[in-house]
N, C-alpha and C positions, 0 to 999 in steps of 0.2 A: 550602648553603654552596658555596664555590668549589673547583674542581679546579685546582691550581697546579703547574706544572712549575718546579722550582727548581734552577738550575744554579749549582754552587759547587765549590770545591776540597774533595774528600772528605776527611774527617778534621778539618776546621776546626771547633773547638768553638764559635766565634761563630756559624757557619752552623747548627750543630746547635741552638743556642739560638733562632735565628730560626725554624727549622723547627718547633721545639717550640711556640713562641708561635702560629704559624699553626694547628698541629694542636689546641692548647688552645682555639682560637677556632672549632673545628669544620670547618676546611678539610681537604681531602684533598690531601696534598703528595707529589709524586713527585720525589725528589732525584736529580739527574743530575750526572755528572762534567764540570764545565766544561773541565777540562784535556784530556779525551779526546774531547770532542765535535768532529766535523769541521766547524767553523765556516766560513761563507762571509761575504764582505763584506756582502752584502745582508741576511743573517740578523742579523749583529751590529748593523748600522745600525737594524734594526727594534726592537732593545732600547734603543738610545741615543736615538732620537727627536731632539728638538731640544736635547739636553744640550750644553753647551759641550764642546769636545774634551778639555780637561783633566779634566772630570768623568767621562769614559769610561775613564780610566786608573786602575789600581789603585795608589794612592799608597803602598801597603805592599809593592809588588813590589821585590825586591832591586835591580833595575836602575834603578828610579825613586829609591829611597832612597839609593843610592850616588851619584846624580847623573849616571850614564851616560846616562840618558834624562830629558829635560826635557819633560814633557807640554805645556807652554805653547809649545814651539817647533814643534809639529806642526799641519799642516792636517789636516782630517778624513780625507781619502783616505790620506795617508801613515800616520796613526795607525792606521787600520784595517788597513793592510797589515802594519804592525809587530805588531799584536795577533794577526794570523793566523799569524804565525811564532812568537810567544811568548805563549801563553794566560795566563800569569801576569800579563801587563800589563792584562788585562781587569778592569775594576771589577766586583765581584760583590756579591751574587748577581745573576743574570739570572733574571727570573721571568716566566712567562706564564700567563694564565688567559683562555680564550676567545681573542678577537682582540686582547687588550691585552697588551702587553709592557712590562716595567719593568727598570731598572738600579738596583741599590743597594737598601738596606733603610732607608728613612727611615720611622720609626714612624708619623708622622702621615699621610704619603702612602700607606703600605700600609693604614692604617686607613680612609682615604677611598676607597681602591680596592676592597678586598675585605671590609673590616670586621674588626675584632678585637673579641673579647669585651670588654665594659666593664671587667671586673675585670682582664683581661690588659693592656689598654691603660693603665689607671690604674697598675697594678703596674710597668709597664716605662717609663713616661713619663720617669723620671729616669735610666734606664740608657743607656749608650752602646752601642747594638747594632751598631756598626760597628767597634769597637775589637777588635784581635786579642786573644783571651783565652788564647792559648797562652803558658805561661811561657817566658821567654827561654832556659831550659836544655832545653826540650823538643826532642827530635830531629825533630819534625815541626811546625815553626813555620808560621804562616800568612803566606806572602808575598803 
């Protein structure tokens, strides 16, 4: 099975669920703090590939949700520059295994990439594995 480096906001229960699914499928997952990592523009771009700029933004970031930042208004270079100063703006998780890097947890895409156990995939097909699962009253919400 794959060895996966998984960058996310530590404490996010949605990310914990995603990691658990990978582990249940036999993968070795190293969880890293996306907010503390010293990102460079080149490294971020390697995870985003040819994704549209809007898809690189974390739509749940407080600055995006409040309307302060409109992801559609940014060119790639400006968006990356902004993300380097505010890591909460980075769409997560960022995952790498071998030479392949991915942004986001699309169940079908992850299954095609590293494989998920048949039962795990079937069990989770109807779940929204990108929705923040923290209750609104939680002191550590997932922006």
